[in-house]
mmCIF file as Biopython writes it, N, C-alpha, C and O atoms, coordinates in Angstrom:
data_model
#
loop_
_atom_site.group_PDB
_atom_site.id
_atom_site.type_symbol
_atom_site.label_atom_id
_atom_site.label_alt_id
_atom_site.label_comp_id
_atom_site.label_asym_id
_atom_site.label_entity_id
_atom_site.label_seq_id
_atom_site.pdbx_PDB_ins_code
_atom_site.Cartn_x
_atom_site.Cartn_y
_atom_site.Cartn_z
_atom_site.occupancy
_atom_site.B_iso_or_equiv
_atom_site.auth_seq_id
_atom_site.auth_asym_id
_atom_site.pdbx_PDB_model_num
ATOM 1   N N  . UNK A ? 1  ? 24.980  79.036 54.119 1.0 0.0 1  A 1 
ATOM 2   C CA . UNK A ? 1  ? 23.559  79.205 53.903 1.0 0.0 1  A 1 
ATOM 3   C C  . UNK A ? 1  ? 22.771  78.116 54.623 1.0 0.0 1  A 1 
ATOM 4   O O  . UNK A ? 1  ? 21.744  78.403 55.238 1.0 0.0 1  A 1 
ATOM 5   N N  . UNK A ? 2  ? 23.240  76.863 54.554 1.0 0.0 2  A 1 
ATOM 6   C CA . UNK A ? 2  ? 22.551  75.767 55.224 1.0 0.0 2  A 1 
ATOM 7   C C  . UNK A ? 2  ? 22.563  75.968 56.738 1.0 0.0 2  A 1 
ATOM 8   O O  . UNK A ? 2  ? 21.577  75.686 57.420 1.0 0.0 2  A 1 
ATOM 9   N N  . UNK A ? 3  ? 23.678  76.453 57.247 1.0 0.0 3  A 1 
ATOM 10  C CA . UNK A ? 3  ? 23.770  76.690 58.690 1.0 0.0 3  A 1 
ATOM 11  C C  . UNK A ? 3  ? 22.804  77.776 59.139 1.0 0.0 3  A 1 
ATOM 12  O O  . UNK A ? 3  ? 22.189  77.672 60.200 1.0 0.0 3  A 1 
ATOM 13  N N  . UNK A ? 4  ? 22.674  78.817 58.327 1.0 0.0 4  A 1 
ATOM 14  C CA . UNK A ? 4  ? 21.743  79.890 58.661 1.0 0.0 4  A 1 
ATOM 15  C C  . UNK A ? 4  ? 20.306  79.382 58.652 1.0 0.0 4  A 1 
ATOM 16  O O  . UNK A ? 4  ? 19.517  79.740 59.527 1.0 0.0 4  A 1 
ATOM 17  N N  . UNK A ? 5  ? 19.964  78.560 57.682 1.0 0.0 5  A 1 
ATOM 18  C CA . UNK A ? 5  ? 18.609  78.007 57.612 1.0 0.0 5  A 1 
ATOM 19  C C  . UNK A ? 5  ? 18.350  77.087 58.799 1.0 0.0 5  A 1 
ATOM 20  O O  . UNK A ? 5  ? 17.249  77.081 59.350 1.0 0.0 5  A 1 
ATOM 21  N N  . UNK A ? 6  ? 19.341  76.321 59.190 1.0 0.0 6  A 1 
ATOM 22  C CA . UNK A ? 6  ? 19.205  75.433 60.332 1.0 0.0 6  A 1 
ATOM 23  C C  . UNK A ? 6  ? 18.998  76.227 61.611 1.0 0.0 6  A 1 
ATOM 24  O O  . UNK A ? 6  ? 18.173  75.853 62.445 1.0 0.0 6  A 1 
ATOM 25  N N  . UNK A ? 7  ? 19.724  77.299 61.775 1.0 0.0 7  A 1 
ATOM 26  C CA . UNK A ? 7  ? 19.573  78.149 62.960 1.0 0.0 7  A 1 
ATOM 27  C C  . UNK A ? 7  ? 18.189  78.774 62.993 1.0 0.0 7  A 1 
ATOM 28  O O  . UNK A ? 7  ? 17.554  78.792 64.048 1.0 0.0 7  A 1 
ATOM 29  N N  . UNK A ? 8  ? 17.707  79.282 61.877 1.0 0.0 8  A 1 
ATOM 30  C CA . UNK A ? 8  ? 16.365  79.870 61.809 1.0 0.0 8  A 1 
ATOM 31  C C  . UNK A ? 8  ? 15.316  78.805 62.111 1.0 0.0 8  A 1 
ATOM 32  O O  . UNK A ? 8  ? 14.367  79.072 62.849 1.0 0.0 8  A 1 
ATOM 33  N N  . UNK A ? 9  ? 15.464  77.627 61.566 1.0 0.0 9  A 1 
ATOM 34  C CA . UNK A ? 9  ? 14.531  76.517 61.802 1.0 0.0 9  A 1 
ATOM 35  C C  . UNK A ? 9  ? 14.494  76.152 63.287 1.0 0.0 9  A 1 
ATOM 36  O O  . UNK A ? 9  ? 13.416  76.000 63.862 1.0 0.0 9  A 1 
ATOM 37  N N  . UNK A ? 10 ? 15.662  76.014 63.901 1.0 0.0 10 A 1 
ATOM 38  C CA . UNK A ? 10 ? 15.732  75.660 65.323 1.0 0.0 10 A 1 
ATOM 39  C C  . UNK A ? 10 ? 15.158  76.773 66.193 1.0 0.0 10 A 1 
ATOM 40  O O  . UNK A ? 10 ? 14.464  76.495 67.171 1.0 0.0 10 A 1 
ATOM 41  N N  . UNK A ? 11 ? 15.433  78.009 65.854 1.0 0.0 11 A 1 
ATOM 42  C CA . UNK A ? 11 ? 14.918  79.143 66.607 1.0 0.0 11 A 1 
ATOM 43  C C  . UNK A ? 11 ? 13.401  79.204 66.525 1.0 0.0 11 A 1 
ATOM 44  O O  . UNK A ? 11 ? 12.740  79.461 67.531 1.0 0.0 11 A 1 
ATOM 45  N N  . UNK A ? 12 ? 12.839  78.975 65.348 1.0 0.0 12 A 1 
ATOM 46  C CA . UNK A ? 12 ? 11.390  78.990 65.170 1.0 0.0 12 A 1 
ATOM 47  C C  . UNK A ? 12 ? 10.720  77.952 66.055 1.0 0.0 12 A 1 
ATOM 48  O O  . UNK A ? 12 ? 9.747   78.264 66.741 1.0 0.0 12 A 1 
ATOM 49  N N  . UNK A ? 13 ? 11.223  76.723 66.053 1.0 0.0 13 A 1 
ATOM 50  C CA . UNK A ? 13 ? 10.601  75.667 66.848 1.0 0.0 13 A 1 
ATOM 51  C C  . UNK A ? 13 ? 10.843  75.853 68.337 1.0 0.0 13 A 1 
ATOM 52  O O  . UNK A ? 13 ? 10.011  75.441 69.146 1.0 0.0 13 A 1 
ATOM 53  N N  . UNK A ? 14 ? 11.948  76.455 68.717 1.0 0.0 14 A 1 
ATOM 54  C CA . UNK A ? 14 ? 12.198  76.740 70.129 1.0 0.0 14 A 1 
ATOM 55  C C  . UNK A ? 14 ? 11.222  77.796 70.618 1.0 0.0 14 A 1 
ATOM 56  O O  . UNK A ? 14 ? 10.641  77.639 71.692 1.0 0.0 14 A 1 
ATOM 57  N N  . UNK A ? 15 ? 11.030  78.850 69.874 1.0 0.0 15 A 1 
ATOM 58  C CA . UNK A ? 15 ? 10.098  79.910 70.255 1.0 0.0 15 A 1 
ATOM 59  C C  . UNK A ? 15 ? 8.668   79.375 70.269 1.0 0.0 15 A 1 
ATOM 60  O O  . UNK A ? 15 ? 7.899   79.691 71.177 1.0 0.0 15 A 1 
ATOM 61  N N  . UNK A ? 16 ? 8.310   78.575 69.279 1.0 0.0 16 A 1 
ATOM 62  C CA . UNK A ? 16 ? 6.971   78.010 69.208 1.0 0.0 16 A 1 
ATOM 63  C C  . UNK A ? 16 ? 6.687   77.126 70.416 1.0 0.0 16 A 1 
ATOM 64  O O  . UNK A ? 16 ? 5.599   77.200 70.987 1.0 0.0 16 A 1 
ATOM 65  N N  . UNK A ? 17 ? 7.632   76.303 70.811 1.0 0.0 17 A 1 
ATOM 66  C CA . UNK A ? 17 ? 7.404   75.406 71.949 1.0 0.0 17 A 1 
ATOM 67  C C  . UNK A ? 17 ? 7.337   76.184 73.261 1.0 0.0 17 A 1 
ATOM 68  O O  . UNK A ? 17 ? 6.624   75.770 74.175 1.0 0.0 17 A 1 
ATOM 69  N N  . UNK A ? 18 ? 8.052   77.289 73.378 1.0 0.0 18 A 1 
ATOM 70  C CA . UNK A ? 18 ? 8.006   78.100 74.594 1.0 0.0 18 A 1 
ATOM 71  C C  . UNK A ? 18 ? 6.638   78.754 74.740 1.0 0.0 18 A 1 
ATOM 72  O O  . UNK A ? 18 ? 6.076   78.767 75.836 1.0 0.0 18 A 1 
ATOM 73  N N  . UNK A ? 19 ? 6.095   79.295 73.658 1.0 0.0 19 A 1 
ATOM 74  C CA . UNK A ? 19 ? 4.817   79.987 73.730 1.0 0.0 19 A 1 
ATOM 75  C C  . UNK A ? 19 ? 3.620   79.043 73.763 1.0 0.0 19 A 1 
ATOM 76  O O  . UNK A ? 19 ? 2.541   79.447 74.197 1.0 0.0 19 A 1 
ATOM 77  N N  . UNK A ? 20 ? 3.775   77.804 73.320 1.0 0.0 20 A 1 
ATOM 78  C CA . UNK A ? 20 ? 2.660   76.872 73.350 1.0 0.0 20 A 1 
ATOM 79  C C  . UNK A ? 20 ? 2.615   76.052 74.638 1.0 0.0 20 A 1 
ATOM 80  O O  . UNK A ? 20 ? 1.681   75.273 74.832 1.0 0.0 20 A 1 
ATOM 81  N N  . UNK A ? 21 ? 3.598   76.209 75.515 1.0 0.0 21 A 1 
ATOM 82  C CA . UNK A ? 21 ? 3.630   75.473 76.781 1.0 0.0 21 A 1 
ATOM 83  C C  . UNK A ? 21 ? 2.588   76.043 77.720 1.0 0.0 21 A 1 
ATOM 84  O O  . UNK A ? 21 ? 2.523   77.256 77.923 1.0 0.0 21 A 1 
ATOM 85  N N  . UNK A ? 22 ? 1.772   75.172 78.291 1.0 0.0 22 A 1 
ATOM 86  C CA . UNK A ? 22 ? 0.739   75.594 79.228 1.0 0.0 22 A 1 
ATOM 87  C C  . UNK A ? 22 ? 1.069   75.013 80.598 1.0 0.0 22 A 1 
ATOM 88  O O  . UNK A ? 22 ? 0.867   73.818 80.814 1.0 0.0 22 A 1 
ATOM 89  N N  . UNK A ? 23 ? 1.570   75.821 81.527 1.0 0.0 23 A 1 
ATOM 90  C CA . UNK A ? 23 ? 1.983   75.296 82.826 1.0 0.0 23 A 1 
ATOM 91  C C  . UNK A ? 23 ? 0.824   74.899 83.737 1.0 0.0 23 A 1 
ATOM 92  O O  . UNK A ? 23 ? 1.033   74.169 84.706 1.0 0.0 23 A 1 
ATOM 93  N N  . UNK A ? 24 ? -0.390  75.363 83.449 1.0 0.0 24 A 1 
ATOM 94  C CA . UNK A ? 24 ? -1.525  75.044 84.303 1.0 0.0 24 A 1 
ATOM 95  C C  . UNK A ? 24 ? -2.039  73.642 83.984 1.0 0.0 24 A 1 
ATOM 96  O O  . UNK A ? 24 ? -2.317  73.329 82.827 1.0 0.0 24 A 1 
ATOM 97  N N  . UNK A ? 25 ? -2.163  72.798 85.009 1.0 0.0 25 A 1 
ATOM 98  C CA . UNK A ? 25 ? -2.705  71.461 84.753 1.0 0.0 25 A 1 
ATOM 99  C C  . UNK A ? 25 ? -4.206  71.520 84.496 1.0 0.0 25 A 1 
ATOM 100 O O  . UNK A ? 25 ? -4.893  72.435 84.949 1.0 0.0 25 A 1 
ATOM 101 N N  . UNK A ? 26 ? -4.686  70.561 83.784 1.0 0.0 26 A 1 
ATOM 102 C CA . UNK A ? 26 ? -6.110  70.473 83.509 1.0 0.0 26 A 1 
ATOM 103 C C  . UNK A ? 26 ? -6.745  69.690 84.657 1.0 0.0 26 A 1 
ATOM 104 O O  . UNK A ? 26 ? -6.507  68.491 84.797 1.0 0.0 26 A 1 
ATOM 105 N N  . UNK A ? 27 ? -7.540  70.353 85.463 1.0 0.0 27 A 1 
ATOM 106 C CA . UNK A ? 27 ? -8.162  69.727 86.626 1.0 0.0 27 A 1 
ATOM 107 C C  . UNK A ? 27 ? -9.564  69.257 86.242 1.0 0.0 27 A 1 
ATOM 108 O O  . UNK A ? 27 ? -10.411 70.046 85.823 1.0 0.0 27 A 1 
ATOM 109 N N  . UNK A ? 28 ? -9.782  67.961 86.396 1.0 0.0 28 A 1 
ATOM 110 C CA . UNK A ? 28 ? -11.054 67.360 85.999 1.0 0.0 28 A 1 
ATOM 111 C C  . UNK A ? 28 ? -11.738 66.727 87.203 1.0 0.0 28 A 1 
ATOM 112 O O  . UNK A ? 28 ? -11.110 65.974 87.946 1.0 0.0 28 A 1 
ATOM 113 N N  . UNK A ? 29 ? -13.017 67.024 87.403 1.0 0.0 29 A 1 
ATOM 114 C CA . UNK A ? 29 ? -13.730 66.434 88.534 1.0 0.0 29 A 1 
ATOM 115 C C  . UNK A ? 29 ? -14.011 64.951 88.303 1.0 0.0 29 A 1 
ATOM 116 O O  . UNK A ? 29 ? -14.055 64.481 87.166 1.0 0.0 29 A 1 
ATOM 117 N N  . UNK A ? 30 ? -14.200 64.222 89.407 1.0 0.0 30 A 1 
ATOM 118 C CA . UNK A ? 30 ? -14.520 62.797 89.314 1.0 0.0 30 A 1 
ATOM 119 C C  . UNK A ? 30 ? -16.029 62.610 89.363 1.0 0.0 30 A 1 
ATOM 120 O O  . UNK A ? 30 ? -16.568 61.961 90.260 1.0 0.0 30 A 1 
ATOM 121 N N  . UNK A ? 31 ? -16.685 63.186 88.390 1.0 0.0 31 A 1 
ATOM 122 C CA . UNK A ? 31 ? -18.138 63.100 88.283 1.0 0.0 31 A 1 
ATOM 123 C C  . UNK A ? 31 ? -18.450 62.268 87.051 1.0 0.0 31 A 1 
ATOM 124 O O  . UNK A ? 31 ? -17.898 62.509 85.978 1.0 0.0 31 A 1 
ATOM 125 N N  . UNK A ? 32 ? -19.340 61.281 87.203 1.0 0.0 32 A 1 
ATOM 126 C CA . UNK A ? 32 ? -19.690 60.429 86.072 1.0 0.0 32 A 1 
ATOM 127 C C  . UNK A ? 32 ? -20.830 61.063 85.294 1.0 0.0 32 A 1 
ATOM 128 O O  . UNK A ? 32 ? -21.962 61.126 85.773 1.0 0.0 32 A 1 
ATOM 129 N N  . UNK A ? 33 ? -20.529 61.521 84.115 1.0 0.0 33 A 1 
ATOM 130 C CA . UNK A ? 33 ? -21.499 62.092 83.182 1.0 0.0 33 A 1 
ATOM 131 C C  . UNK A ? 33 ? -20.960 61.826 81.801 1.0 0.0 33 A 1 
ATOM 132 O O  . UNK A ? 33 ? -20.520 62.759 81.128 1.0 0.0 33 A 1 
ATOM 133 N N  . UNK A ? 34 ? -20.976 60.577 81.349 1.0 0.0 34 A 1 
ATOM 134 C CA . UNK A ? 34 ? -20.256 60.175 80.143 1.0 0.0 34 A 1 
ATOM 135 C C  . UNK A ? 34 ? -20.636 60.961 78.892 1.0 0.0 34 A 1 
ATOM 136 O O  . UNK A ? 34 ? -21.792 61.328 78.677 1.0 0.0 34 A 1 
ATOM 137 N N  . UNK A ? 35 ? -19.621 61.199 78.088 1.0 0.0 35 A 1 
ATOM 138 C CA . UNK A ? 35 ? -19.783 61.831 76.785 1.0 0.0 35 A 1 
ATOM 139 C C  . UNK A ? 35 ? -18.953 61.057 75.774 1.0 0.0 35 A 1 
ATOM 140 O O  . UNK A ? 35 ? -17.900 60.512 76.106 1.0 0.0 35 A 1 
ATOM 141 N N  . UNK A ? 36 ? -19.428 61.014 74.559 1.0 0.0 36 A 1 
ATOM 142 C CA . UNK A ? 36 ? -18.742 60.296 73.486 1.0 0.0 36 A 1 
ATOM 143 C C  . UNK A ? 36 ? -18.055 61.311 72.576 1.0 0.0 36 A 1 
ATOM 144 O O  . UNK A ? 36 ? -18.653 62.318 72.195 1.0 0.0 36 A 1 
ATOM 145 N N  . UNK A ? 37 ? -16.798 61.041 72.232 1.0 0.0 37 A 1 
ATOM 146 C CA . UNK A ? 37 ? -16.063 61.941 71.339 1.0 0.0 37 A 1 
ATOM 147 C C  . UNK A ? 37 ? -16.261 61.527 69.889 1.0 0.0 37 A 1 
ATOM 148 O O  . UNK A ? 37 ? -16.776 60.447 69.598 1.0 0.0 37 A 1 
ATOM 149 N N  . UNK A ? 38 ? -15.848 62.393 68.999 1.0 0.0 38 A 1 
ATOM 150 C CA . UNK A ? 38 ? -15.962 62.111 67.568 1.0 0.0 38 A 1 
ATOM 151 C C  . UNK A ? 38 ? -15.045 60.973 67.139 1.0 0.0 38 A 1 
ATOM 152 O O  . UNK A ? 38 ? -15.201 60.430 66.045 1.0 0.0 38 A 1 
ATOM 153 N N  . UNK A ? 39 ? -14.086 60.608 67.994 1.0 0.0 39 A 1 
ATOM 154 C CA . UNK A ? 39 ? -13.196 59.490 67.685 1.0 0.0 39 A 1 
ATOM 155 C C  . UNK A ? 39 ? -13.761 58.166 68.175 1.0 0.0 39 A 1 
ATOM 156 O O  . UNK A ? 39 ? -13.166 57.113 67.942 1.0 0.0 39 A 1 
ATOM 157 N N  . UNK A ? 40 ? -14.914 58.210 68.858 1.0 0.0 40 A 1 
ATOM 158 C CA . UNK A ? 40 ? -15.540 56.987 69.344 1.0 0.0 40 A 1 
ATOM 159 C C  . UNK A ? 40 ? -15.097 56.574 70.728 1.0 0.0 40 A 1 
ATOM 160 O O  . UNK A ? 40 ? -15.395 55.459 71.157 1.0 0.0 40 A 1 
ATOM 161 N N  . UNK A ? 41 ? -14.397 57.436 71.440 1.0 0.0 41 A 1 
ATOM 162 C CA . UNK A ? 41 ? -13.945 57.139 72.799 1.0 0.0 41 A 1 
ATOM 163 C C  . UNK A ? 41 ? -14.899 57.775 73.799 1.0 0.0 41 A 1 
ATOM 164 O O  . UNK A ? 41 ? -15.294 58.929 73.635 1.0 0.0 41 A 1 
ATOM 165 N N  . UNK A ? 42 ? -15.271 57.028 74.837 1.0 0.0 42 A 1 
ATOM 166 C CA . UNK A ? 42 ? -16.129 57.555 75.891 1.0 0.0 42 A 1 
ATOM 167 C C  . UNK A ? 42 ? -15.270 58.183 76.977 1.0 0.0 42 A 1 
ATOM 168 O O  . UNK A ? 42 ? -14.331 57.561 77.474 1.0 0.0 42 A 1 
ATOM 169 N N  . UNK A ? 43 ? -15.597 59.423 77.345 1.0 0.0 43 A 1 
ATOM 170 C CA . UNK A ? 43 ? -14.924 60.120 78.446 1.0 0.0 43 A 1 
ATOM 171 C C  . UNK A ? 43 ? -15.887 60.211 79.615 1.0 0.0 43 A 1 
ATOM 172 O O  . UNK A ? 43 ? -17.102 60.242 79.420 1.0 0.0 43 A 1 
ATOM 173 N N  . UNK A ? 44 ? -15.350 60.254 80.832 1.0 0.0 44 A 1 
ATOM 174 C CA . UNK A ? 44 ? -16.197 60.216 82.026 1.0 0.0 44 A 1 
ATOM 175 C C  . UNK A ? 44 ? -17.059 61.459 82.195 1.0 0.0 44 A 1 
ATOM 176 O O  . UNK A ? 44 ? -18.132 61.384 82.793 1.0 0.0 44 A 1 
ATOM 177 N N  . UNK A ? 45 ? -16.614 62.599 81.681 1.0 0.0 45 A 1 
ATOM 178 C CA . UNK A ? 45 ? -17.416 63.819 81.724 1.0 0.0 45 A 1 
ATOM 179 C C  . UNK A ? 45 ? -16.885 64.823 80.698 1.0 0.0 45 A 1 
ATOM 180 O O  . UNK A ? 45 ? -15.850 64.600 80.071 1.0 0.0 45 A 1 
ATOM 181 N N  . UNK A ? 46 ? -17.599 65.911 80.543 1.0 0.0 46 A 1 
ATOM 182 C CA . UNK A ? 46 ? -17.249 66.912 79.527 1.0 0.0 46 A 1 
ATOM 183 C C  . UNK A ? 46 ? -15.879 67.528 79.785 1.0 0.0 46 A 1 
ATOM 184 O O  . UNK A ? 46 ? -15.134 67.788 78.841 1.0 0.0 46 A 1 
ATOM 185 N N  . UNK A ? 47 ? -15.538 67.764 81.047 1.0 0.0 47 A 1 
ATOM 186 C CA . UNK A ? 47 ? -14.252 68.392 81.358 1.0 0.0 47 A 1 
ATOM 187 C C  . UNK A ? 47 ? -13.083 67.488 80.968 1.0 0.0 47 A 1 
ATOM 188 O O  . UNK A ? 47 ? -12.080 67.963 80.434 1.0 0.0 47 A 1 
ATOM 189 N N  . UNK A ? 48 ? -13.208 66.200 81.230 1.0 0.0 48 A 1 
ATOM 190 C CA . UNK A ? 48 ? -12.152 65.257 80.832 1.0 0.0 48 A 1 
ATOM 191 C C  . UNK A ? 48 ? -12.015 65.247 79.314 1.0 0.0 48 A 1 
ATOM 192 O O  . UNK A ? 48 ? -10.904 65.191 78.789 1.0 0.0 48 A 1 
ATOM 193 N N  . UNK A ? 49 ? -13.138 65.301 78.614 1.0 0.0 49 A 1 
ATOM 194 C CA . UNK A ? 49 ? -13.127 65.369 77.156 1.0 0.0 49 A 1 
ATOM 195 C C  . UNK A ? 49 ? -12.368 66.610 76.687 1.0 0.0 49 A 1 
ATOM 196 O O  . UNK A ? 49 ? -11.528 66.523 75.792 1.0 0.0 49 A 1 
ATOM 197 N N  . UNK A ? 50 ? -12.660 67.761 77.289 1.0 0.0 50 A 1 
ATOM 198 C CA . UNK A ? 50 ? -11.989 69.013 76.922 1.0 0.0 50 A 1 
ATOM 199 C C  . UNK A ? 50 ? -10.501 68.967 77.242 1.0 0.0 50 A 1 
ATOM 200 O O  . UNK A ? 50 ? -9.684  69.459 76.463 1.0 0.0 50 A 1 
ATOM 201 N N  . UNK A ? 51 ? -10.141 68.381 78.382 1.0 0.0 51 A 1 
ATOM 202 C CA . UNK A ? 51 ? -8.726  68.290 78.773 1.0 0.0 51 A 1 
ATOM 203 C C  . UNK A ? 51 ? -7.923  67.449 77.783 1.0 0.0 51 A 1 
ATOM 204 O O  . UNK A ? 51 ? -6.717  67.640 77.631 1.0 0.0 51 A 1 
ATOM 205 N N  . UNK A ? 52 ? -8.594  66.530 77.121 1.0 0.0 52 A 1 
ATOM 206 C CA . UNK A ? 52 ? -7.935  65.685 76.128 1.0 0.0 52 A 1 
ATOM 207 C C  . UNK A ? 52 ? -8.072  66.239 74.714 1.0 0.0 52 A 1 
ATOM 208 O O  . UNK A ? 52 ? -7.761  65.555 73.738 1.0 0.0 52 A 1 
ATOM 209 N N  . UNK A ? 53 ? -8.535  67.471 74.610 1.0 0.0 53 A 1 
ATOM 210 C CA . UNK A ? 53 ? -8.682  68.176 73.327 1.0 0.0 53 A 1 
ATOM 211 C C  . UNK A ? 53 ? -9.526  67.382 72.340 1.0 0.0 53 A 1 
ATOM 212 O O  . UNK A ? 53 ? -9.235  67.339 71.145 1.0 0.0 53 A 1 
ATOM 213 N N  . UNK A ? 54 ? -10.573 66.756 72.858 1.0 0.0 54 A 1 
ATOM 214 C CA . UNK A ? 54 ? -11.476 65.972 72.018 1.0 0.0 54 A 1 
ATOM 215 C C  . UNK A ? 54 ? -12.743 66.784 71.730 1.0 0.0 54 A 1 
ATOM 216 O O  . UNK A ? 54 ? -13.007 67.792 72.385 1.0 0.0 54 A 1 
ATOM 217 N N  . UNK A ? 55 ? -13.504 66.339 70.762 1.0 0.0 55 A 1 
ATOM 218 C CA . UNK A ? 55 ? -14.736 67.008 70.365 1.0 0.0 55 A 1 
ATOM 219 C C  . UNK A ? 55 ? -15.906 66.095 70.693 1.0 0.0 55 A 1 
ATOM 220 O O  . UNK A ? 55 ? -15.888 64.904 70.384 1.0 0.0 55 A 1 
ATOM 221 N N  . UNK A ? 56 ? -16.913 66.666 71.318 1.0 0.0 56 A 1 
ATOM 222 C CA . UNK A ? 56 ? -18.079 65.888 71.726 1.0 0.0 56 A 1 
ATOM 223 C C  . UNK A ? 56 ? -18.955 65.535 70.532 1.0 0.0 56 A 1 
ATOM 224 O O  . UNK A ? 56 ? -19.298 66.398 69.724 1.0 0.0 56 A 1 
ATOM 225 N N  . UNK A ? 57 ? -19.313 64.258 70.431 1.0 0.0 57 A 1 
ATOM 226 C CA . UNK A ? 57 ? -20.218 63.799 69.391 1.0 0.0 57 A 1 
ATOM 227 C C  . UNK A ? 57 ? -21.648 63.696 69.944 1.0 0.0 57 A 1 
ATOM 228 O O  . UNK A ? 57 ? -22.615 64.049 69.270 1.0 0.0 57 A 1 
ATOM 229 N N  . UNK A ? 58 ? -21.757 63.202 71.192 1.0 0.0 58 A 1 
ATOM 230 C CA . UNK A ? 58 ? -23.072 63.074 71.825 1.0 0.0 58 A 1 
ATOM 231 C C  . UNK A ? 58 ? -22.910 62.877 73.318 1.0 0.0 58 A 1 
ATOM 232 O O  . UNK A ? 58 ? -21.826 62.543 73.798 1.0 0.0 58 A 1 
ATOM 233 N N  . UNK A ? 59 ? -23.990 63.085 74.046 1.0 0.0 59 A 1 
ATOM 234 C CA . UNK A ? 59 ? -24.009 62.808 75.487 1.0 0.0 59 A 1 
ATOM 235 C C  . UNK A ? 59 ? -24.195 61.310 75.663 1.0 0.0 59 A 1 
ATOM 236 O O  . UNK A ? 59 ? -24.882 60.670 74.867 1.0 0.0 59 A 1 
ATOM 237 N N  . UNK A ? 60 ? -23.595 60.755 76.688 1.0 0.0 60 A 1 
ATOM 238 C CA . UNK A ? 60 ? -23.714 59.335 76.961 1.0 0.0 60 A 1 
ATOM 239 C C  . UNK A ? 60 ? -22.530 58.560 76.418 1.0 0.0 60 A 1 
ATOM 240 O O  . UNK A ? 60 ? -21.638 59.118 75.779 1.0 0.0 60 A 1 
ATOM 241 N N  . UNK A ? 61 ? -22.542 57.265 76.685 1.0 0.0 61 A 1 
ATOM 242 C CA . UNK A ? 61 ? -21.450 56.402 76.248 1.0 0.0 61 A 1 
ATOM 243 C C  . UNK A ? 61 ? -21.490 56.129 74.751 1.0 0.0 61 A 1 
ATOM 244 O O  . UNK A ? 61 ? -22.550 56.182 74.127 1.0 0.0 61 A 1 
ATOM 245 N N  . UNK A ? 62 ? -20.350 55.843 74.193 1.0 0.0 62 A 1 
ATOM 246 C CA . UNK A ? 62 ? -20.251 55.507 72.770 1.0 0.0 62 A 1 
ATOM 247 C C  . UNK A ? 62 ? -20.790 54.103 72.553 1.0 0.0 62 A 1 
ATOM 248 O O  . UNK A ? 62 ? -20.721 53.277 73.464 1.0 0.0 62 A 1 
ATOM 249 N N  . UNK A ? 63 ? -21.311 53.816 71.403 1.0 0.0 63 A 1 
ATOM 250 C CA . UNK A ? 63 ? -21.454 54.657 70.218 1.0 0.0 63 A 1 
ATOM 251 C C  . UNK A ? 63 ? -22.689 55.551 70.315 1.0 0.0 63 A 1 
ATOM 252 O O  . UNK A ? 63 ? -23.603 55.299 71.099 1.0 0.0 63 A 1 
ATOM 253 N N  . UNK A ? 64 ? -22.687 56.592 69.501 1.0 0.0 64 A 1 
ATOM 254 C CA . UNK A ? 64 ? -23.825 57.528 69.458 1.0 0.0 64 A 1 
ATOM 255 C C  . UNK A ? 64 ? -24.898 56.971 68.537 1.0 0.0 64 A 1 
ATOM 256 O O  . UNK A ? 64 ? -24.612 56.470 67.450 1.0 0.0 64 A 1 
ATOM 257 N N  . UNK A ? 65 ? -26.118 57.068 68.989 1.0 0.0 65 A 1 
ATOM 258 C CA . UNK A ? 65 ? -27.260 56.661 68.165 1.0 0.0 65 A 1 
ATOM 259 C C  . UNK A ? 65 ? -28.128 57.876 67.910 1.0 0.0 65 A 1 
ATOM 260 O O  . UNK A ? 65 ? -28.486 58.590 68.847 1.0 0.0 65 A 1 
ATOM 261 N N  . UNK A ? 66 ? -28.464 58.116 66.681 1.0 0.0 66 A 1 
ATOM 262 C CA . UNK A ? 66 ? -29.276 59.297 66.343 1.0 0.0 66 A 1 
ATOM 263 C C  . UNK A ? 66 ? -30.740 58.945 66.244 1.0 0.0 66 A 1 
ATOM 264 O O  . UNK A ? 66 ? -31.567 59.814 65.968 1.0 0.0 66 A 1 
#
């Protein structure tokens, strides 16, 4: 029973990693248009922010002022 559960567990994660693999690289332009993420990190532009799977908090460098 333990072996069967281990095989199912390994198969699930193998299939998940195959389908979540994205072979296309994230191409980001070298344009300075800073944006601040919700984590407080400044990214050089919106595309770089998106490539890093971050969420925009505000336009401009961190910290954000309201």
